[in-house]
N, C-alpha and C positions, 0 to 999 in steps of 0.2 A: 065882470068876473069871468075868467077863462073857463071854457068848457073842459070836461075831463079828457076829451080827445086832444085838445090843444095842449094840455099839461103833459100828456104822454109824449107829444112831439118834442116839447121842451126837454123832457127827461132824456129822450133819445139823442137829441142834439147835444145836451150836456155830457152824456156818456161818450159820444164821439169826440167831443172837445177834450175830455179828460184822457181818452185813449191817445189822441194826437199829441197832447202835451207830455204824456208818459213816454211816447216814442222819441220825441224831441229831447227830453231830459236825459233819457238813456243814451242817446247818441252823443250829446254834448258833455255829460257828466259821468257816464259809465256807472260804476257801482255806487256812486254817491247820489244818484238821481233821486232816490226816495228821501234822502236827507235834505236835498235842495228844495224839494216840494214841501217838506215839513217846515223848513225855514220860512218859506213864503206864507204857509198857513199860519204860523205863529206871528209873523210880522203883521199880517192883515188883522189877526185877532187883536193884537195890541193896539192897532189903530182903529178898532171898533167896526171893522168891515167883516161881519160874520158870514156873509154870502161868499165872498172871495176866500175867506178862511176855510169854509167847508169845501169849496171847490178844489183848493189846493190839497186839502186833506184827502179828498177823493183821488186826486192824482197820485199822491204818495201811496195810498192803498193799492191803486192799480199797478204802480211800478213794482211794489212788493209782490203782488199776485203774479205778475208777468215773470218776475225772477223765480218765484216758487215753481211756476209751471215749466219754465225752462230747465230747472234743476231736476224736476221729476221726469221730463221727457229725455234727459241725457242719460238716465239710468236704465 
C-alpha cells in the first residue's frame, strides 16, 4: 500500500502530465482541443478503462480552464 507522501507525488506527476497533454492538444488542435480530449475520455470509458477516461477528462477540464484564463487575461 503506497504511503500518503507517495500518492501526493503521483497526483503531482499526473497533474504535470495533464498539463503537458493540454498544451500539446492546444498546439495541434487549437480551439477543438477540449473536444478531442473529451472524445478520448468517452472512448476509454466505452472500452472499460475508467482510469484513462478520468485522465482524459482531467485534460479536457484543464484545456477549458486554460482557455478561460486566457480570455480573462485578455480583457
